N, C-alpha and C positions, 0 to 999 in steps of 0.2 A: 437781120432786121432792116426794113426799108427806111431810107433817110427821109426825114420830114422837111418840107420846104415851106418858106414863108411867102404869103401872097405879096405881089409887087406893090399893091396899093397901100400897104402898111408902111409907116415911116421907118426911117433908118434906125432911130433910137429904139423904137418899139420892137423893130425886127431883131435888133441885137439882144434885147431882153428876152424876147420869145425864144431866140436861138439858144441863149444861155439856159433858159428854163427847160428847153427840149433836151439839151445836153445833160442837164441835171437828172431829168427823168430817165434818159438813156443810161446814165451811169448807175442810177438807182436800180433800174431793171437788171443791168448787168451784175451789180452787186448782189441783187436778190437771187439771180440765177446761181451765182457763185456760192451764196450762203446756203441755198437749197442743196447744192452739191456737197458742200462741206457738212451740212446737217445730215444728209443721207449717209456720208462716210462716218459721221459721228454716231449715228444710230447703229450702223453696222458694227462699229468698234464697241459700242456699249453692249450690243447683243453678244459679241465675242467675249467681252469682259464678264458679262453675266454667266455665260457658259463656263468660262474659266473659274469664276467665283463659286458657281454651283459645284464644280468638280473639286475645288479647294475645300469647300464646306463638307463635301462627301468624304474627301480624304481625311479631313480633320475629324469628322465624326467616326470614321473607321479607326483612326488612330486612337481616339478617346476610348472606343469600344475595346481595342486591343490592350490599351493601358489598364482599363478596368478589368479585362479578362485576366491579364497577367497579375494584377493586384489581387483579384479574387483567387486565382490559382495559387499564388504564394501564400495567401492567407489560409486557404484550404490545406495546403501542405503543412503549414505551421500548426493548424488545429488538429490535424490527423496524426501528427508525429507522436510516437509513444514516449519520446523524450521531452522533458520540460525545456522550454526556451524562454529566457528572459533577456530583453534588450534594454540597454540604458543609453542615455545621451552622454555627451562629454562631461556633464556635471554629475553623473551618477543617478539621474532621475529615470525611472522605469518608463519605457515607451511601448514595449510589447510584453505580454504575459499570456502564453498560450494555454490551451485546455489541459494538457498534461501537467503543466506547472500548477494549475488550479487543483488537479486531482492529487498531486504529490504533496503540496503544501497545505491544502485545505483553504487557500485564500482565493477569493473571487478576483477575476481580472479587473473589474471596475473599482475594486478596493485597492488594487496594487498599482495600476497605471497612474502616473503622475506623482507617485511617492518616491523618495530616495531609497535606494537599495538598503542602506544601513537602517533607515527608519522602519522598513518593513520587517527585516530579519533581526534587528537588534544587534547586540554585541556577542550573541552566541556563536556566530560564524567568525573564525579567525580572520583578522584583517588582511592577511596575506593571501587569502583565498576568496577574494571578492572582485567584482568588476573594477572597483576603484583602484585596487592594487595594480591591476593590469593597465588601467589608464595612466597611472602615475609612473610605472616602471617601463611602459611601452613594450612589455614582454608578455607573450601569451602563456596560458597555463594549459597543459595537455594531460588528460586522463589522470587526474588527481582524485582524492577522496576526502570527504568531510562529512560532518553531521549538521543537520538543521532541526529545528523544532517546528512541527506543523501547527496548524491552528488549534488542534486539540491538546497541544502540549506534549505530544509524543516525539521522542527522538527518532529521526529518520536518517539512516546512512545513505549517502548518495555518491555517485561517481560523476565527475563534472569536467568540462573544459571551458575556458574563457578566452575569447579572441577579440582583438581590436577590430572595429568597423571603420574603414577609411573611405574618403570621397575620391572623385576623379583626379584631384590634384594632391592626393595623398594626405589631405588634412584628416585629423582624427575626428570622427563623428560620434563615436561612442564605443560600447563593448557589447558582446553577445555571450551569454552563458547557456550552454546546453548540458542538461544533467538527467540522470535516471535513478530511480529508486532501487537501492540494493537490498531492501528488506527481505524480499523473497529469496534472493540469492544467498543472503546470510542464513536464512532459515534452512535452505537446502544444504548449505555447507554443514550446518549443525546436524542435519539428518544424516548426511554422509559420515560425519565424524561419529555419530551415535551408532550407525550401522557397523562401522569398522570396529568400534569398541566392543559391540556385542558379538561380532564375529570372532575377535581375538579372545573375548571372555569365554565364548562357547568352546573354542579350541582348548583353552586352558582348563576349563571345567571338565571337559571330556577326558583330558589326560590325567588330572589329579584326583578325580572322584574316587576311583578305587584305591588310590594310594592313601587317601585320607579316611575313607569310610571303613576300610578293613581294620586298621589299628583302632579307629574310633569305636567300632563294634566290639573289639576285644576289651577296650577300656570299660565300655558300658557293661559288658558281661561280667568282668571281674568285680566291678563296683556293685553289681547286683548280688554277687555271691557274698561280698563283704557285708552288704546290708542285711542279708539273710543270717549271717553268722554272728553279727554284733547285736547285743541285746538292745532293745528299744531305749532303755534308760541310759545307755552308755553315751558319753559326750561325743565319741567318735562317729556315732550314728549321723549327727548333723553334718559332719564333714563328708561322709559318704553320699548323703543326699545332695550336697552341693556338687559333687563330682557327677552324679547321675543327671542333675539339672543342666550342668554345663555341657555334658555329652549330648543331651537332647537338644539343647539350643544350637550347638554346632551342626548336628545332623539336620535341623530345620533350615539353617542357613545354606547348607550344601544343597538341600532339596530345592530351596528357592532359587539358588544360583543355577541349578540345572534347568528349572522351569523357565527362567529368563533366557538362557542361552540355547536351548534346544528347540526343535520344531514340535509344535503342539497340534494334535488333531482334535479340533473342537467337535462336539456332538450337538449340532443345531436342531432345534425344534420350535414350533410355535407355542409360546407360553404367555400367560398374563403377566405383564411386567410388574404390576402391583403385587402379585403373589410372590414373585421373586424377592422384591424389596421387603415385604412384610416379614418373610422368614429371617432375613438379615437383621431387621430391627428387633424382632423378638429375641434373637440371640444376644444382641448388643445391650438391650435394655436389661436383660437378666444379668449380664456381666457388670453393668454399671451399678446395679443394686448390690451385687456381691462385694464390689470394691468400695462402696460407699461414696462414689464420685458424685459431685454436685452438677453433673452435666444433664441438660434437658434436650430432648430431641423433638422438634416440631416438624410435622409433615403436611404436605399439600398435594392431593391427587386429583386428577380430572374426574368428572362425573361419568363420562363414557368409558367403557371397557377398552383397554389398550393391550393388544397382543403384538408380539414381535418374535422374529426368528433369531434365537440366540441359544447359547449353551448355558443353562441355568446355573450349573455348578461354578463355571468360570466367572459368570456374571456376578454371582454372590461373593466369590473370592475377591473380585475387584472392588465391590462396594464395602466389604469388610475392611480392606486395606485403607480405603479413603476415609471411612468413618472413624476407624481407630486412629488415623493420623489427626483427624479433627479433635478427637477426645484428648489425645496426648498434647495437642497444642493449647489445651485449656486446663492446666494442672490445678488451678483454683476454681474450676467450674465455669460454666457458661452455657450457651445455647447453640445447638446445631439445627440448621434449617435444611430440610430435604424437600425438594419440589420435583414432581414428575409432570411433564406437559407434552402434548402432541403439537408439532409444528408442521405446517404445510399439510400434505396428505400422506406422506410416506416416510416421515421421520419423527423422532421424539427426543426430548432432552431430559436429563437428570441434573439438577443443580443442587450442589451441596455447599453450604456456607457455614463458617464458624466464627465465633467472636474471640478467637484466640490470639496468639502471639504474632501471627503472620510469618513470612519468610524473608530472610535477608537477601540482598541482591546476588551474592555469590552462590547461594543455593538455587535461586531461580534460574541462573544461567546454565546450570548442569542438573536440572531437575530430574531427568529420567535416567541419569547415569547411575549404575550400581555403586553402592557404598557412599553416596552423597546423602548425608543426614545431618539434621540440626541437633539430634539427641546423642549424648556421649555413648550410650549403650545401643544405639540403633545401628542395624546392619546396612541401612540405606538401600534395601532391595524392594521395598513396598511399592514405590511409584514406578520402578522399572517393570514390576509385575503388572501394575495397573495399565501402563502404556502398552504392554504386549497384549493384554486381554482386549483393550480398546481397539488395537489394530486388527486382532482376529475377528472382531465384529464390524470391521469397516467403519469404525467410528472416529470421532475427533475429541480431543480434550484440551481445554484452555483454563489456565490458572490466572486469577487476579488476586494479588496478595501484596501487602505492605506491612513492614514491621509495626506491631502494635495495633493494627487495624483489621486483623483477621484475614481469612482466606476464603475465596469463592472458587469452586471448581464447576465448570460447565461441560457436561458430557453430552455428545449428540450422536445418535445412531439411526441407521435406516430401519424401517419396520421390517422390510424384506431384504435379504442379502442378495 
């Protein structure tokens, strides 16, 4: 920058002031140039910081997306697990309740989350098999079993494990329980037990049939000869008749035992289901009239014709056993309701209900096992025969019964095998 000079004609004092002013302007100009340089550098640095900030924002957004992805991934895993998962905080309050937990317990997650575990399941669960017990003892529970009651009040056997949930510094954050429903496994175990029992029974029946029936036939033959030789008015005639009746009853039991234990070749054909049922009802109504029983039978049939592929003789035998059980469950009389209905397009149901005595729990647990009976004189083979005939027709059978409240039997069969 060129140096500014003061004209000679200006006085010394004025010249000094002008020189000072010129120096001020020169300093200002210099400061301005320096400020412009600094401002340029600042703009460049701001631009660099903006680039860095944008990258940080992008990284943060990517990180949030990854966190949300992981969160959704974990949530999806929890929801898709076949096992129930319940998480509680350190105070025992439920924080996670997955879909399988909803299905097993019948409790919706929005009704469970936020409640204390004990508040949700009550005192039915033993206190030493809860997340609170694990939180207190600091000891995990592995592969144990217990029972809970679902929302409908049904007892559910479950297998479970409970573990502590800890943070980065090993502080206890809560507990997680993983459990699975054992109902189907228990049912299959009973099925296996039933199959083993029937196999052993079949082997036994095959071995002893001839050993029993041969002398039984001889007893019956001699009893018949005695009956022929003894005069009708002779008091011994009554005793002989008792022998013959006893032989007949034993022979029937052996026949039923053989039916339950051996392979049966059913003769299937398409028949009207109502026709099969009507024949059974006609026979039983006649028997009820003869015995003077105060039992009434009410029926309900669909308007449309219903045909199914079944063995009519075996099917009628099954219905006779079921209906006779219902009659015997009402010694003082009562009402039997029989309903036939088509469900879906390829199956039908027969529902038989009575107003009788119902069944005690110990009988319900071994319902289809031979020789399980509530009657002192019953052989306990009727329901075993019913179960076999149901299986031969690829059907299912379910009992609903409580002592003093009667029994309802629901039979379901395919229209075509």
